[in-house]
C-alpha positions as CSV (number, residue, x, y, z in Angstrom):
1,M,-24.1,24.2,3.8
2,K,-20.3,23.1,3.9
3,T,-19.5,19.7,4.5
4,K,-18.2,18.5,7.9
5,L,-14.9,16.7,6.9
6,G,-12.7,14.8,9.4
7,V,-9.4,14.2,8.0
8,I,-7.8,11.5,10.2
9,Y,-3.9,11.1,10.2
10,G,-0.9,9.4,12.3
11,G,-1.9,6.2,13.8
12,M,-0.4,3.4,15.6
13,S,1.6,2.0,12.6
14,S,5.3,2.2,11.9
15,E,4.2,4.7,9.4
16,N,2.9,7.4,11.6
17,E,5.5,9.8,10.5
18,V,4.5,9.6,6.9
19,S,1.1,10.0,7.3
20,K,1.6,13.2,9.4
21,V,3.3,14.5,6.0
22,S,0.7,13.1,3.7
23,A,-2.1,14.5,6.0
24,S,-0.5,18.2,5.8
25,Y,-0.4,18.2,2.2
26,V,-4.3,16.8,2.0
27,L,-5.2,19.5,4.3
28,N,-3.5,22.3,2.6
29,N,-5.0,21.6,-0.7
30,L,-8.7,20.8,0.5
31,D,-11.1,23.2,-0.7
32,K,-11.7,25.5,2.3
33,D,-15.1,27.0,0.8
34,K,-16.6,23.3,0.4
35,Y,-15.6,22.0,3.6
36,D,-15.2,22.4,7.5
37,I,-11.9,20.6,8.2
38,Y,-11.3,18.9,11.3
39,P,-8.1,17.5,11.2
40,I,-8.0,14.4,13.6
41,Y,-4.9,13.0,14.8
42,I,-4.2,9.5,16.5
43,D,-1.1,9.3,18.2
44,K,1.3,5.9,18.4
45,E,-0.3,4.8,21.5
46,G,-4.2,5.7,20.0
47,K,-5.1,8.3,21.9
48,W,-7.5,10.7,19.5
49,F,-6.6,14.7,19.2
50,C,-8.4,17.5,17.1
51,E,-6.2,21.2,17.3
52,E,-4.0,19.2,19.9
53,K,-7.0,18.7,22.3
54,E,-7.5,14.9,23.3
55,I,-10.9,13.8,22.2
56,D,-12.5,12.3,25.0
57,N,-15.3,10.0,23.1
58,Y,-14.1,9.9,19.4
59,I,-17.1,7.8,18.5
60,N,-19.1,10.3,19.1
61,F,-16.7,13.1,17.9
62,L,-16.5,10.9,14.2
63,K,-20.6,10.7,14.3
64,D,-20.9,14.1,14.4
65,M,-19.0,14.3,10.8
66,D,-20.3,13.9,7.3
67,I,-17.8,12.5,5.9
68,L,-14.1,10.9,7.0
69,F,-11.5,10.7,5.1
70,P,-8.5,8.7,6.5
71,V,-5.1,9.5,5.3
72,L,-3.6,6.8,7.3
73,H,-0.9,4.3,6.1
74,G,-0.2,0.8,7.5
75,L,-1.5,-1.4,10.3
76,Y,-4.9,-0.2,11.7
77,G,-5.1,2.4,9.0
78,E,-5.2,0.9,5.8
79,D,-5.8,-2.6,6.9
80,G,-9.8,-2.6,7.5
81,T,-9.4,-1.9,11.1
82,I,-10.5,1.5,10.8
83,Q,-12.8,1.0,8.0
84,G,-14.7,-1.5,10.2
85,L,-15.3,1.0,12.9
86,F,-16.7,3.5,10.1
87,E,-18.9,1.2,8.9
88,L,-20.3,0.4,12.0
89,I,-21.2,4.1,12.9
90,K,-22.6,4.3,9.7
91,K,-20.3,6.9,8.2
92,P,-19.4,7.6,4.5
93,Y,-15.4,7.5,4.1
94,V,-12.3,8.0,1.4
95,G,-11.1,4.8,0.1
96,C,-11.6,1.1,-0.2
97,K,-13.9,-1.0,2.1
98,V,-13.2,-3.4,4.9
99,L,-12.0,-6.3,2.7
100,A,-10.1,-4.5,-0.1
101,S,-8.4,-2.7,2.5
102,S,-7.4,-6.4,4.4
103,V,-6.5,-7.9,1.7
104,G,-4.8,-5.3,0.0
105,M,-2.3,-4.7,3.2
106,D,-1.8,-8.6,3.4
107,K,0.6,-9.2,0.7
108,I,0.2,-13.1,0.6
109,Y,-3.6,-13.0,0.6
110,A,-3.4,-10.2,-2.2
111,K,-0.8,-12.3,-4.5
112,T,-3.4,-15.6,-3.8
113,I,-6.2,-13.2,-5.4
114,F,-4.1,-12.0,-8.1
115,K,-3.1,-15.3,-9.4
116,A,-6.8,-16.6,-9.2
117,A,-7.5,-13.4,-11.6
118,G,-5.0,-14.3,-14.0
119,I,-2.3,-11.7,-12.9
120,N,1.5,-12.5,-13.1
121,V,2.8,-12.5,-10.0
122,A,6.5,-13.1,-9.1
123,P,7.4,-16.7,-7.7
124,Y,7.1,-16.8,-3.7
125,V,7.4,-18.6,-0.5
126,Y,5.2,-18.0,2.4
127,V,6.6,-18.3,5.8
128,K,4.7,-17.9,9.5
129,R,6.2,-17.8,13.1
130,L,5.4,-19.9,15.8
131,N,7.6,-19.6,19.0
132,D,11.3,-20.4,18.3
133,K,9.9,-22.8,14.7
134,Y,9.0,-21.6,11.6
135,I,6.0,-22.7,9.3
136,L,6.4,-23.2,5.6
137,V,3.1,-22.8,3.9
138,D,2.5,-24.2,0.5
139,K,0.7,-23.2,-2.6
140,H,-2.4,-25.1,-0.9
141,F,-1.9,-23.8,2.4
142,N,-0.5,-27.3,3.6
143,E,1.6,-26.4,6.6
144,E,5.0,-27.8,7.7
145,I,7.1,-26.9,11.1
146,L,10.5,-26.7,10.9
147,S,13.6,-25.2,12.3
148,L,15.4,-22.0,10.5
149,E,18.0,-24.6,9.6
150,D,15.8,-26.7,8.0
151,I,13.4,-24.2,6.4
152,I,16.8,-21.9,4.4
153,P,16.7,-24.7,2.3
154,K,13.6,-25.5,1.6
155,I,13.0,-21.7,0.5
156,E,15.9,-21.9,-1.7
157,E,14.6,-24.9,-3.5
158,N,11.3,-22.7,-4.2
159,I,12.7,-19.6,-5.7
160,N,16.1,-18.2,-6.6
161,Y,18.3,-15.4,-5.7
162,P,18.1,-12.4,-4.9
163,I,15.1,-13.0,-2.5
164,F,13.0,-10.2,-1.3
165,I,11.8,-10.4,2.7
166,K,9.1,-8.7,3.1
167,P,6.5,-8.7,6.1
168,S,3.2,-9.5,5.3
169,N,1.5,-6.7,6.5
170,Q,3.5,-3.4,6.6
171,G,3.7,-0.9,3.9
172,S,6.3,1.6,2.7
173,S,8.8,-1.0,2.4
174,V,9.4,-0.9,6.0
175,G,11.1,-4.1,7.2
176,I,12.1,-5.2,3.6
177,T,15.4,-6.6,2.9
178,K,17.2,-8.3,0.0
179,A,18.9,-11.5,0.0
180,H,21.8,-12.5,-2.2
181,N,23.0,-15.8,-0.3
182,T,21.9,-17.9,2.5
183,K,23.8,-15.9,5.3
184,E,21.9,-12.6,4.4
185,L,18.4,-15.0,3.9
186,E,18.8,-16.3,7.5
187,E,19.4,-12.5,8.6
188,G,16.6,-11.1,6.6
189,L,14.0,-13.7,7.7
190,L,15.2,-13.0,11.4
191,D,14.9,-9.2,11.0
192,A,11.4,-9.3,9.1
193,F,9.8,-11.1,11.8
194,N,10.6,-8.1,14.5
195,Y,7.9,-6.6,12.4
196,D,4.9,-9.3,11.5
197,R,4.5,-13.2,12.3
198,K,3.7,-13.8,8.5
199,I,6.6,-13.3,5.8
200,L,6.6,-13.1,2.1
201,L,9.5,-14.1,0.5
202,E,9.7,-13.5,-3.5
203,E,12.0,-14.1,-6.0
204,G,13.7,-10.4,-7.6
205,I,12.6,-9.5,-10.7
206,N,15.2,-8.0,-13.0
207,G,12.9,-5.3,-14.6
208,R,11.8,-1.6,-14.1
209,E,9.4,-0.7,-11.4
210,V,6.3,1.2,-12.4
211,E,3.2,2.5,-10.8
212,C,-0.6,3.4,-11.5
213,G,-2.9,4.9,-10.0
214,V,-6.7,4.2,-10.3
215,L,-9.6,6.4,-9.1
216,G,-13.3,5.3,-9.0
217,N,-16.0,2.6,-7.6
218,E,-17.8,0.8,-10.0
219,E,-16.6,2.9,-13.5
220,V,-13.0,3.0,-12.6
221,I,-10.2,5.0,-14.4
222,A,-6.5,5.0,-14.5
223,S,-3.5,7.3,-14.3
224,S,-0.9,7.2,-16.4
225,V,2.1,5.1,-15.8
226,G,5.2,6.6,-13.9
227,E,8.7,4.6,-13.3
228,V,10.4,4.7,-10.0
229,I,14.3,5.0,-10.9
230,V,16.4,4.5,-7.7
231,K,19.9,4.9,-8.3
232,S,22.2,4.7,-4.8
233,D,19.8,1.5,-3.5
234,E,19.2,-1.6,-4.4
235,F,15.6,-1.2,-4.4
236,Y,12.9,0.9,-3.7
237,S,13.4,0.8,0.3
238,Y,12.1,3.1,2.8
239,D,15.2,5.3,2.8
240,A,14.9,5.5,-1.0
241,K,11.2,6.6,-0.8
242,Y,11.4,9.5,1.7
243,N,15.5,10.4,2.2
244,D,17.3,9.8,-0.9
245,E,17.0,12.4,-3.3
246,T,18.8,10.7,-6.1
247,T,15.8,8.4,-6.3
248,I,13.7,10.0,-9.2
249,T,10.2,9.3,-10.7
250,E,9.4,9.6,-14.5
251,I,5.9,10.5,-15.4
252,P,5.1,9.2,-17.9
253,A,7.2,6.1,-17.9
254,S,9.4,6.1,-21.1
255,I,7.5,2.7,-22.4
256,S,5.4,2.0,-25.3
257,K,1.8,3.0,-25.5
258,E,1.1,-0.9,-26.0
259,L,2.6,-1.7,-22.4
260,S,1.3,1.1,-20.9
261,D,-2.1,0.4,-21.9
262,E,-1.7,-3.1,-20.9
263,I,-0.6,-2.0,-17.2
264,R,-3.5,0.6,-16.8
265,K,-5.9,-2.0,-18.0
266,Q,-4.2,-4.7,-15.3
267,A,-4.3,-2.2,-12.7
268,I,-7.8,-1.7,-13.2
269,K,-8.3,-5.7,-12.8
270,A,-6.1,-5.7,-9.8
271,F,-8.4,-3.2,-8.2
272,K,-11.5,-5.2,-9.3
273,A,-10.5,-8.2,-8.1
274,I,-9.9,-7.1,-4.4
275,D,-13.2,-5.4,-4.8
276,G,-11.3,-1.9,-4.2
277,K,-13.3,1.3,-4.1
278,G,-12.2,5.0,-4.4
279,L,-8.4,4.9,-4.8
280,S,-5.6,2.4,-5.2
281,R,-1.9,2.7,-6.7
282,V,-0.7,-0.6,-8.2
283,D,2.9,-1.3,-8.5
284,F,4.1,-3.7,-11.3
285,F,7.7,-4.8,-12.8
286,I,8.3,-5.0,-16.3
287,E,10.8,-7.6,-16.7
288,N,14.1,-7.1,-18.9
289,N,14.1,-8.6,-22.1
290,T,10.5,-10.1,-21.8
291,N,8.6,-7.0,-21.2
292,K,6.0,-9.6,-19.0
293,I,4.2,-7.2,-16.6
294,I,4.3,-8.6,-13.1
295,I,2.4,-7.2,-10.4
296,N,4.5,-6.1,-7.0
297,E,1.5,-4.9,-5.0
298,I,-1.7,-2.9,-4.2
299,N,-1.7,0.3,-2.1
300,T,-5.4,0.8,-1.1
301,L,-4.3,4.4,0.9
302,P,-1.0,5.6,-1.4
303,G,0.9,8.5,0.1
304,F,-0.1,12.1,-0.5
305,T,3.2,13.6,-0.1
306,S,4.6,16.2,-2.3
307,I,6.9,13.2,-3.8
308,S,4.0,10.6,-3.6
309,M,3.1,9.1,-7.0
310,Y,-0.3,8.8,-6.6
311,P,-1.2,12.7,-6.9
312,K,1.5,13.0,-9.7
313,L,0.1,10.3,-12.0
314,F,-3.6,11.6,-11.7
315,N,-1.8,15.4,-12.6
316,N,0.0,14.2,-15.3
317,I,-3.9,13.1,-16.9
318,G,-5.2,16.6,-15.8
319,I,-6.6,16.1,-12.8
320,S,-4.9,18.3,-10.1
321,Y,-4.3,17.7,-6.7
322,S,-7.6,19.2,-5.0
323,D,-9.6,18.0,-7.9
324,L,-8.4,14.5,-6.9
325,L,-9.5,15.4,-3.3
326,D,-12.7,16.6,-4.7
327,K,-13.5,13.4,-6.4
328,L,-12.5,10.6,-3.7
329,I,-14.8,12.6,-1.4
330,D,-17.7,12.5,-3.6
331,L,-16.8,8.4,-4.5
332,S,-17.3,8.3,-0.8
333,K,-20.8,9.6,-1.0
334,E,-21.6,7.1,-3.3
């Protein structure tokens, strides 16, 4: 008997369009002999559809499935929100559970856990918005309320330019800017608050950007390591990810076996540190001159498009796209 599989995509986040592309590849690569596949689309307003017909009671609809496969990126999809819904209706689902999803989505709390696990992170500053004021949060989570004019020099005291300004709870590089001076820092900070009330400001690392996939629950394997080479933008921005044909990925990355082994080990450690399950893609920097490995972030629901790193990284070690989907579905049953 076939497994009734609900593939959920779209969502109310700024990454709705990316999710639709990921889902199209997942749907095309699932084994039709194993699964009765129900494509479930959530629009930007939060309405649910299956085969373009609106679902009146999505709770009952989901309860009728055997397994749920969220192919959602960003808020309400990979931040633990929908995972909590799946837990409430007691349905197995692909990917990380509530805690790992929410921590992985929040760049600041992920960094806090990575530091506790002894994984290198870039120097950073945490800022929150409070009406027309700004809150500087120190490493012990003490808070200081400041004006924009007063908080800028405090940031500059703590980290060096270039500074990456990142909304704490966005993915796909949405809302991220790179500041080289005070004016750009101020503009970037104001822009980032359009996306989130919590902002991570991070010292730029002069190095190479590499990524590693992980797969498993308790017994976790790591993929090969791939490198992202951005030619026409200053960093791996949203545009560089999805629209720039000059951005290339090199799999496996041209690095030593020792470095590759250490990155794979650190990827599994980061995944376990946030209590990950199923899958994640872990992004690192290799600092120029020192070869120091610095974690950038963990992505608990990585892209599944034709250009996405996660399936490519596993394909490189002999796990095809379809086999990868089967393994993820099997892991959800454990």
